[in-house]
C-alpha positions as a Markdown table, in Angstrom:
| # | Residue | x | y | z |
|---|---|---|---|---|
| 1 | Met | -3.7 | 88.6 | -106.1 |
| 2 | Arg | -1.4 | 88.9 | -103.2 |
| 3 | Val | -4.2 | 88.6 | -100.8 |
| 4 | Ile | -5.2 | 85.3 | -102.4 |
| 5 | Leu | -1.7 | 84.0 | -102.3 |
| 6 | Ala | -1.3 | 84.9 | -98.7 |
| 7 | Phe | -4.7 | 83.4 | -97.9 |
| 8 | Ala | -3.6 | 80.1 | -99.7 |
| 9 | Ala | -0.3 | 80.0 | -97.8 |
| 10 | Val | -2.1 | 80.4 | -94.5 |
| 11 | Ala | -4.6 | 77.7 | -95.4 |
| 12 | Val | -1.8 | 75.3 | -96.3 |
| 13 | Met | 0.0 | 75.9 | -93.1 |
| 14 | Ala | -3.2 | 75.5 | -91.1 |
| 15 | Leu | -3.9 | 72.0 | -92.7 |
| 16 | Thr | -0.4 | 70.7 | -92.3 |
| 17 | Ala | 0.4 | 71.9 | -88.8 |
| 18 | Pro | -1.9 | 69.2 | -87.1 |
| 19 | Ala | -0.2 | 66.4 | -89.1 |
| 20 | Leu | 3.2 | 67.7 | -88.2 |
| 21 | Ala | 2.3 | 67.9 | -84.5 |
| 22 | Gln | 1.0 | 64.3 | -84.6 |
| 23 | Gln | 4.3 | 63.0 | -86.1 |
| 24 | Ser | 6.3 | 64.4 | -83.2 |
| 25 | Ala | 4.0 | 63.1 | -80.4 |
| 26 | Asn | 3.5 | 59.5 | -81.5 |
| 27 | Pro | 3.6 | 57.4 | -78.3 |
| 28 | Gln | 4.8 | 54.3 | -80.1 |
| 29 | Gln | 7.7 | 56.2 | -81.5 |
| 30 | Glu | 8.4 | 57.5 | -78.0 |
| 31 | Arg | 8.4 | 53.9 | -76.6 |
| 32 | Met | 10.6 | 52.7 | -79.4 |
| 33 | Lys | 13.2 | 55.4 | -78.8 |
| 34 | Ala | 13.1 | 54.8 | -75.0 |
| 35 | Cys | 13.4 | 51.0 | -75.4 |
| 36 | Ser | 16.2 | 51.3 | -78.0 |
| 37 | Thr | 18.1 | 53.8 | -75.7 |
| 38 | Gln | 17.8 | 51.3 | -72.8 |
| 39 | Ala | 19.0 | 48.4 | -74.9 |
| 40 | Gly | 21.9 | 50.3 | -76.0 |
| 41 | Thr | 22.8 | 51.4 | -72.4 |
| 42 | Gln | 22.8 | 47.7 | -71.5 |
| 43 | His | 25.0 | 46.9 | -74.6 |
| 44 | Leu | 22.5 | 44.3 | -75.7 |
| 45 | Thr | 23.1 | 42.8 | -79.2 |
| 46 | Gly | 21.6 | 40.1 | -81.3 |
| 47 | Asp | 19.0 | 37.8 | -79.8 |
| 48 | Ala | 19.2 | 39.4 | -76.4 |
| 49 | Arg | 18.4 | 42.8 | -77.8 |
| 50 | Lys | 15.5 | 41.4 | -79.9 |
| 51 | Thr | 14.1 | 39.7 | -76.8 |
| 52 | Phe | 14.5 | 42.8 | -74.7 |
| 53 | Met | 13.0 | 45.1 | -77.4 |
| 54 | Ser | 10.0 | 42.7 | -77.8 |
| 55 | Ser | 9.3 | 42.7 | -74.1 |
| 56 | Cys | 10.0 | 46.4 | -73.7 |
| 57 | Leu | 7.6 | 47.4 | -76.7 |
| 58 | Ala | 4.9 | 45.1 | -75.3 |
| 59 | Gly | 5.1 | 46.9 | -72.0 |
| 60 | Lys | 6.5 | 43.9 | -70.1 |
| 61 | Thr | 9.6 | 45.9 | -69.2 |
| 62 | Ser | 9.8 | 49.7 | -68.6 |
| 63 | Gly | 11.7 | 51.8 | -71.2 |
| 64 | Ser | 12.1 | 54.4 | -68.4 |
| 65 | Gly | 14.1 | 52.2 | -66.1 |
| 66 | Ser | 11.5 | 51.6 | -63.4 |
| 67 | Thr | 11.8 | 48.6 | -61.0 |
| 68 | Thr | 9.8 | 46.5 | -63.4 |
| 69 | Gly | 12.4 | 47.0 | -66.0 |
| 70 | Asn | 15.2 | 46.6 | -63.6 |
| 71 | Ser | 14.2 | 43.1 | -62.6 |
| 72 | Gln | 13.9 | 42.1 | -66.2 |
| 73 | Gln | 17.4 | 43.8 | -66.8 |
| 74 | Gln | 18.9 | 41.8 | -64.0 |
| 75 | Leu | 17.4 | 38.5 | -65.3 |
| 76 | Met | 18.7 | 39.3 | -68.8 |
| 77 | Lys | 22.2 | 40.0 | -67.5 |
| 78 | Ser | 22.2 | 36.9 | -65.3 |
| 79 | Cys | 21.1 | 34.7 | -68.1 |
| 80 | Asn | 23.5 | 36.3 | -70.6 |
| 81 | Ala | 26.4 | 35.8 | -68.2 |
| 82 | Gln | 25.5 | 32.1 | -67.6 |
| 83 | Ala | 25.4 | 31.5 | -71.4 |
| 84 | Gly | 28.8 | 33.3 | -71.7 |
| 85 | Thr | 30.3 | 31.2 | -69.0 |
| 86 | Gln | 29.0 | 28.0 | -70.6 |
| 87 | His | 30.4 | 29.2 | -74.0 |
| 88 | Leu | 27.0 | 28.7 | -75.7 |
| 89 | Ala | 26.4 | 29.9 | -79.2 |
| 90 | Gly | 23.8 | 29.6 | -82.0 |
| 91 | Asp | 20.8 | 27.5 | -81.3 |
| 92 | Ala | 22.1 | 26.2 | -78.0 |
| 93 | Arg | 22.4 | 29.8 | -76.7 |
| 94 | Lys | 18.9 | 30.6 | -78.0 |
| 95 | Ala | 17.4 | 27.7 | -76.3 |
| 96 | Phe | 19.2 | 28.3 | -73.1 |
| 97 | Met | 18.2 | 32.1 | -73.1 |
| 98 | Ser | 14.6 | 31.2 | -73.7 |
| 99 | Thr | 14.4 | 28.8 | -70.8 |
| 100 | Cys | 16.5 | 31.0 | -68.5 |
| 101 | Leu | 14.4 | 34.2 | -69.2 |
| 102 | Lys | 11.2 | 32.2 | -68.6 |
| 103 | Gly | 12.6 | 31.3 | -65.1 |
| 104 | Gln | 12.7 | 27.6 | -65.8 |
Protein backbone atom coordinates (compact mmCIF):
# COMPACT_ATOMS: atom_id res chain seq x y z
CA MET A 1 0.00 0.00 0.00
CA ARG A 2 2.82 2.42 0.89
CA VAL A 3 4.57 1.63 -2.36
CA ILE A 4 1.45 2.51 -4.34
CA LEU A 5 1.03 5.80 -2.47
CA ALA A 6 4.68 6.68 -2.99
CA PHE A 7 4.39 5.86 -6.69
CA ALA A 8 1.24 8.00 -6.97
CA ALA A 9 2.97 10.93 -5.25
CA VAL A 10 5.95 10.70 -7.60
CA ALA A 11 3.64 10.51 -10.62
CA VAL A 12 1.73 13.63 -9.53
CA MET A 13 4.97 15.56 -9.00
CA ALA A 14 6.30 14.45 -12.38
CA LEU A 15 3.14 15.62 -14.12
CA THR A 16 2.91 19.00 -12.37
CA ALA A 17 6.59 19.98 -12.47
CA PRO A 18 6.63 20.93 -16.19
CA ALA A 19 3.51 23.07 -15.74
CA LEU A 20 5.11 24.91 -12.83
CA ALA A 21 8.31 25.47 -14.82
CA GLN A 22 6.33 26.94 -17.73
CA GLN A 23 4.57 29.39 -15.42
CA SER A 24 7.82 30.86 -14.18
CA ALA A 25 9.44 31.13 -17.62
CA ASN A 26 6.66 32.86 -19.63
CA PRO A 27 8.38 35.46 -21.89
CA GLN A 28 5.27 37.68 -22.04
CA GLN A 29 5.18 37.87 -18.26
CA GLU A 30 8.88 38.71 -18.21
CA ARG A 31 8.33 41.50 -20.76
CA MET A 32 5.31 42.83 -18.81
CA LYS A 33 7.38 42.92 -15.63
CA ALA A 34 10.30 44.70 -17.33
CA CYS A 35 8.04 47.26 -19.03
CA SER A 36 6.10 47.93 -15.84
CA THR A 37 9.33 48.42 -13.87
CA GLN A 38 10.64 50.82 -16.49
CA ALA A 39 7.38 52.81 -16.54
CA GLY A 40 7.54 53.04 -12.74
CA THR A 41 11.15 54.21 -12.87
CA GLN A 42 10.08 56.99 -15.25
CA HIS A 43 7.17 57.88 -12.94
CA LEU A 44 4.69 57.52 -15.81
CA THR A 45 1.01 57.61 -14.94
CA GLY A 46 -2.30 57.71 -16.75
CA ASP A 47 -2.26 57.97 -20.53
CA ALA A 48 1.52 58.37 -20.69
CA ARG A 49 1.92 55.02 -18.90
CA LYS A 50 -0.67 53.36 -21.14
CA THR A 51 1.08 54.64 -24.26
CA PHE A 52 4.47 53.57 -22.99
CA MET A 53 3.27 50.12 -21.92
CA SER A 54 1.59 49.56 -25.28
CA SER A 55 4.77 50.46 -27.14
CA CYS A 56 7.00 48.51 -24.79
CA LEU A 57 4.89 45.35 -24.91
CA ALA A 58 4.71 45.57 -28.71
CA GLY A 59 8.50 45.65 -28.77
CA LYS A 60 8.71 49.21 -30.08
CA THR A 61 10.66 50.22 -27.00
CA SER A 62 12.99 48.13 -24.93
CA GLY A 63 12.01 47.04 -21.46
CA SER A 64 15.71 46.56 -20.70
CA GLY A 65 16.67 50.22 -21.23
CA SER A 66 18.57 49.88 -24.51
CA THR A 67 19.16 52.85 -26.80
CA THR A 68 15.90 52.15 -28.66
CA GLY A 69 14.02 52.52 -25.38
CA ASN A 70 16.03 55.58 -24.40
CA SER A 71 15.05 57.56 -27.51
CA GLN A 72 11.39 56.72 -26.88
CA GLN A 73 11.84 57.67 -23.23
CA GLN A 74 13.36 60.99 -24.19
CA LEU A 75 10.53 61.70 -26.62
CA MET A 76 7.95 60.79 -23.97
CA LYS A 77 9.61 63.02 -21.39
CA SER A 78 9.89 65.90 -23.83
CA CYS A 79 6.26 65.67 -24.95
CA ASN A 80 5.08 65.30 -21.36
CA ALA A 81 7.07 68.36 -20.30
CA GLN A 82 5.66 70.42 -23.18
CA ALA A 83 2.11 69.37 -22.28
CA GLY A 84 2.76 70.35 -18.66
CA THR A 85 4.19 73.72 -19.66
CA GLN A 86 1.08 74.38 -21.73
CA HIS A 87 -1.15 73.26 -18.81
CA LEU A 88 -3.00 70.80 -21.04
CA ALA A 89 -5.47 68.36 -19.53
CA GLY A 90 -8.05 65.82 -20.64
CA ASP A 91 -8.76 65.45 -24.35
CA ALA A 92 -6.51 68.37 -25.29
CA ARG A 93 -3.57 66.66 -23.57
CA LYS A 94 -4.36 63.32 -25.21
CA ALA A 95 -4.48 64.92 -28.65
CA PHE A 96 -1.25 66.84 -28.05
CA MET A 97 0.59 63.78 -26.72
CA SER A 98 -0.56 61.67 -29.64
CA THR A 99 0.66 64.21 -32.16
CA CYS A 100 3.88 64.88 -30.28
CA LEU A 101 4.78 61.20 -29.87
CA LYS A 102 4.22 60.61 -33.58
CA GLY A 103 6.76 63.35 -34.24
CA GLN A 104 4.33 65.67 -36.02
